[in-house]
C-alpha positions as CSV (number, residue, x, y, z in Angstrom):
1,M,88.2,22.3,30.9
2,N,87.2,23.4,27.4
3,Y,88.1,20.3,25.4
4,G,86.6,21.6,22.2
5,K,88.9,24.6,22.3
6,I,91.9,22.4,22.9
7,Y,91.0,20.4,19.9
8,E,90.5,23.4,17.6
9,E,93.7,25.1,18.6
10,Q,95.7,22.0,18.1
11,Y,94.0,21.1,14.9
12,S,94.9,24.5,13.4
13,K,98.5,24.3,14.6
14,Y,99.0,20.8,13.3
15,Y,97.3,21.6,10.0
16,A,99.6,24.6,9.4
17,K,102.7,22.5,10.3
18,I,101.9,19.6,8.0
19,E,101.0,22.0,5.2
20,F,104.4,23.8,5.7
21,L,106.3,20.5,5.7
22,I,104.7,19.3,2.5
23,K,105.4,22.6,0.9
24,K,109.1,22.3,2.0
25,F,109.3,18.7,0.7
26,L,107.8,19.5,-2.7
27,K,109.9,22.5,-3.1
28,N,113.0,20.4,-2.4
29,R,111.8,17.7,-4.8
30,R,111.3,20.3,-7.6
31,S,114.8,21.6,-7.1
32,Q,116.0,18.1,-7.7
33,K,114.0,18.1,-11.0
34,R,111.7,15.3,-9.9
35,V,108.4,15.0,-11.7
36,F,105.3,16.1,-9.7
37,E,103.5,12.8,-9.8
38,N,106.3,10.9,-8.1
39,S,106.8,13.6,-5.5
40,I,103.1,13.9,-4.6
41,N,102.9,10.1,-4.4
42,E,105.6,10.1,-1.8
43,V,103.6,12.5,0.3
44,T,100.3,10.5,0.0
45,H,102.1,7.2,0.8
46,Y,103.6,8.7,3.9
47,L,100.4,10.0,5.2
48,S,98.4,6.9,4.4
49,A,100.9,4.2,5.5
50,N,103.7,5.4,7.7
51,F,101.8,8.1,9.6
52,K,99.6,5.7,11.6
53,N,102.5,3.7,12.9
54,K,103.9,6.7,14.9
55,H,100.8,7.3,17.1
56,N,99.6,5.7,20.3
57,L,96.0,5.9,19.2
58,Y,96.5,3.1,16.6
59,N,98.4,0.9,18.9
60,N,95.9,0.8,21.7
61,N,92.5,-0.8,21.3
62,D,90.8,1.3,24.0
63,L,92.1,4.6,22.4
64,E,91.3,3.4,18.9
65,N,87.7,2.6,20.1
66,S,87.4,6.2,21.4
67,N,88.6,7.5,18.1
68,R,85.9,5.5,16.3
69,I,83.3,7.2,18.6
70,F,84.8,10.6,17.7
71,N,84.5,9.8,14.0
72,N,80.7,9.4,14.5
73,R,80.2,12.8,16.1
74,Y,78.2,14.3,13.3
75,S,75.7,11.5,13.5
76,I,75.2,12.2,17.2
77,Y,75.2,16.0,17.5
78,F,73.7,18.5,15.1
79,A,75.8,21.4,16.5
80,D,79.1,21.8,18.3
81,A,79.7,18.1,17.5
82,T,83.4,18.0,18.3
83,A,83.2,19.8,21.6
84,E,80.1,17.9,22.8
85,I,81.4,14.4,22.0
86,L,84.8,15.2,23.6
87,E,83.0,16.4,26.7
88,N,80.5,13.6,26.9
89,E,80.8,10.2,25.2
90,I,84.6,10.1,24.7
91,K,85.5,11.5,28.1
92,S,83.3,8.8,29.7
93,E,85.0,6.0,27.7
94,F,88.5,7.4,28.3
95,D,87.9,7.5,32.1
96,K,87.1,3.8,32.0
97,I,90.6,2.9,30.8
98,K,93.0,1.8,33.5
99,I,96.1,3.9,33.8
100,A,98.2,0.8,33.5
101,E,96.7,0.2,30.0
102,L,97.6,3.7,28.8
103,P,100.9,4.8,27.3
104,A,103.3,6.2,29.8
105,N,102.4,9.8,31.0
106,Y,99.3,9.7,28.8
107,N,96.2,11.7,29.7
108,Y,93.0,12.9,28.1
109,E,94.5,16.2,26.9
110,K,97.2,14.3,25.1
111,F,94.6,12.1,23.6
112,I,92.7,15.1,22.2
113,K,95.9,16.6,20.8
114,E,96.6,13.3,19.1
115,I,93.2,13.1,17.6
116,A,93.6,16.7,16.3
117,L,96.9,15.8,14.6
118,I,95.4,12.7,13.0
119,E,92.3,14.6,11.8
120,A,94.5,17.3,10.3
121,A,96.5,14.7,8.4
122,K,93.4,13.0,7.2
123,E,91.9,16.2,5.8
124,I,95.2,17.2,4.1
125,S,95.3,13.7,2.6
126,R,91.8,14.2,1.2
127,L,92.7,17.6,-0.3
128,L,95.8,16.2,-1.9
129,S,93.6,14.3,-4.1
130,V,90.8,16.8,-4.5
131,N,93.1,19.7,-5.2
132,L,95.7,17.7,-7.2
133,R,95.5,19.9,-10.3
134,L,96.1,23.0,-8.3
135,L,99.0,21.5,-6.4
136,K,100.5,20.5,-9.7
137,M,100.4,24.1,-10.9
138,F,102.0,25.3,-7.7
139,Y,104.8,22.7,-8.3
140,E,105.3,23.0,-12.1
141,G,105.0,26.8,-12.1
142,N,107.4,27.0,-9.0
143,K,104.7,29.1,-7.3
144,F,105.5,28.0,-3.8
145,E,105.1,31.5,-2.3
146,E,101.3,31.0,-2.9
147,F,101.2,27.3,-2.0
148,E,98.4,26.1,0.1
149,I,96.3,22.9,0.8
150,R,93.0,24.4,1.6
151,E,89.3,24.1,0.6
152,Q,87.5,27.2,-0.3
153,G,83.9,26.9,0.8
154,N,81.6,25.2,-1.7
155,L,83.5,26.3,-4.7
156,S,84.6,23.8,-7.3
157,L,88.4,23.6,-7.8
158,E,88.2,25.5,-11.1
159,D,86.4,28.4,-9.4
160,Y,89.1,28.9,-6.7
161,P,90.6,32.4,-7.3
162,I,94.1,31.0,-7.0
163,F,93.3,28.2,-9.5
164,K,92.1,30.7,-12.1
165,K,95.1,33.0,-11.5
166,L,97.7,30.2,-11.9
167,H,95.9,28.6,-14.8
168,R,95.9,31.8,-16.7
169,E,99.6,32.4,-15.9
170,L,100.7,28.9,-16.8
171,Y,98.4,28.2,-19.8
172,P,97.9,31.6,-21.5
173,E,97.3,29.9,-24.9
174,Y,94.1,28.4,-23.4
175,Y,92.7,31.9,-23.0
176,A,94.0,33.3,-26.3
177,P,91.3,33.7,-29.0
178,K,92.0,32.4,-32.5
179,L,90.8,33.5,-35.9
180,E,88.3,31.1,-37.4
181,K,87.1,31.4,-41.0
182,E,83.4,31.0,-41.5
183,E,81.8,31.6,-44.9
184,G,84.5,33.9,-46.0
185,E,84.4,35.9,-42.8
186,F,86.8,35.8,-39.8
187,S,85.4,35.4,-36.4
188,I,86.8,35.1,-32.9
189,A,86.3,31.7,-31.3
190,R,87.7,29.8,-28.3
191,A,90.2,27.2,-29.6
192,T,89.4,24.3,-27.4
193,E,85.8,24.4,-26.1
194,N,82.6,22.8,-27.3
195,N,79.7,21.2,-25.4
196,Y,79.2,17.6,-24.6
197,L,75.9,16.8,-22.8
198,G,75.8,20.4,-21.7
199,Q,79.2,20.4,-20.1
200,P,82.3,22.0,-21.6
201,T,84.8,19.6,-23.2
202,N,86.8,19.5,-26.4
203,D,86.8,17.0,-29.2
204,A,90.2,15.6,-28.2
205,A,89.0,14.8,-24.7
206,N,85.8,13.1,-26.1
207,E,88.0,10.9,-28.3
208,L,90.3,10.1,-25.4
209,F,87.3,9.2,-23.3
210,E,86.1,6.7,-26.0
211,Y,89.7,5.4,-26.2
212,F,89.8,4.7,-22.5
213,I,86.4,2.9,-22.6
214,Q,87.8,0.6,-25.2
215,Y,91.3,-0.1,-24.0
216,Y,91.4,0.6,-20.2
217,R,90.7,-2.7,-18.5
218,P,88.5,-3.8,-21.5
219,E,87.1,-6.8,-19.6
220,D,86.1,-4.8,-16.6
221,K,82.5,-3.6,-16.5
222,S,82.4,-2.4,-12.9
223,S,81.4,1.2,-12.2
224,I,84.8,2.0,-10.6
225,K,86.5,1.6,-14.1
226,F,84.5,4.5,-15.3
227,I,84.9,6.5,-12.1
228,N,88.7,6.1,-12.6
229,I,88.4,7.4,-16.1
230,L,86.4,10.4,-15.0
231,H,88.9,11.2,-12.3
232,Y,91.8,10.9,-14.7
233,L,90.2,13.1,-17.4
234,K,89.3,15.8,-14.9
235,N,92.4,15.8,-12.9
236,D,95.4,14.1,-14.4
237,A,95.1,14.3,-18.2
238,N,97.2,16.9,-20.1
239,K,95.1,20.1,-19.7
240,D,96.8,21.7,-22.6
241,L,95.2,19.1,-24.9
242,Y,92.1,17.7,-23.2
243,I,89.3,19.7,-21.6
244,F,86.8,17.5,-19.8
245,K,84.7,19.2,-17.2
246,V,81.7,16.8,-17.1
247,K,80.0,16.9,-13.7
248,Q,79.3,13.7,-11.8
249,A,75.6,13.8,-12.4
250,E,76.0,14.2,-16.2
251,F,78.8,11.6,-16.3
252,K,76.5,9.1,-14.6
253,K,73.9,9.7,-17.3
254,I,76.5,9.1,-20.0
255,I,77.6,5.8,-18.6
256,Q,74.1,4.7,-18.0
257,A,73.1,5.4,-21.5
258,K,76.3,4.3,-23.2
259,I,77.3,1.3,-21.2
260,G,74.2,0.4,-19.2
261,I,76.0,0.6,-15.9
262,E,74.6,2.6,-13.0
263,I,77.1,4.5,-10.9
264,K,75.8,4.8,-7.4
265,K,78.8,6.2,-5.5
266,F,81.7,8.1,-6.9
267,A,84.8,6.7,-5.3
268,K,87.9,6.0,-7.4
269,S,90.0,2.9,-6.8
270,E,91.8,2.8,-3.5
271,R,95.0,2.1,-5.4
272,Y,94.3,4.7,-8.1
273,F,97.7,6.5,-7.7
274,E,99.8,3.4,-7.5
275,A,98.1,1.1,-10.0
276,E,95.4,2.8,-12.1
277,K,96.9,6.2,-12.9
278,P,100.1,4.7,-14.5
279,I,97.9,2.6,-16.8
280,L,95.8,5.6,-17.8
281,N,99.0,7.6,-18.3
282,S,100.3,5.0,-20.6
283,L,97.1,4.9,-22.6
284,E,97.1,8.6,-22.9
285,R,100.6,8.5,-24.4
286,S,99.5,5.7,-26.8
287,F,96.4,7.7,-27.8
288,K,98.5,10.8,-28.6
289,K,101.0,8.7,-30.6
290,D,98.2,7.0,-32.6
291,K,96.7,10.4,-33.4
292,G,100.0,11.5,-34.7
């Protein structure tokens, strides 16, 4: 039996189904005039908390152990990792499990399908965070006919064709030139961009960055504080006002030079959406109010 093919077919099917259900859910929430942040948090919470409780794999130690082996497939095989590990290591472990210790009417094919479902949900959960700004444009622009939760090769989010298209449609003022007087002459200039350490930002974002450093968890000197700030400025701050496209490598240099803290791994707080983002949201509002 071609276990790799079973997995790939089921993964594609489950991915498309979950994507469709999320689209349907968000479309319904928008019709209820709910804000995007609360709606997407409902989705992420379901996938991270409630989803696991529904599956045999997480309620059986033997099956969970087989799943851990599956998660290590890329450290074992350099090619065809999924097919090979399902055919070899995991099949061998599964065959050792006594039938009485398995769920009723459970077999190896059902196990593979369950892994495919869980892996599809995990990937979508990851992309809900990575593609958050794009998803917000789908939602706020009511562009659900174009809705997708997909990764496009090695492109950064801002380079996705759909991101560029929606951003131009929703924020036309960002692309409009303005007249700027210089030495008695008028010249065309972009309204919101300048360079900060070689990366495009604007002055408002730089000032908000400094404000966050001072007032966001002021006693905290851990690297995760600054990773949260970077994630917020790039993904969650008001893009009509704040342009902050500093890459991780450059941001690392900024924090090293400015604060003396070395960022070794870029991973935001595990409770970013529940605990940290609301704090940063509140600080952004305070900053805007202080600036008048």
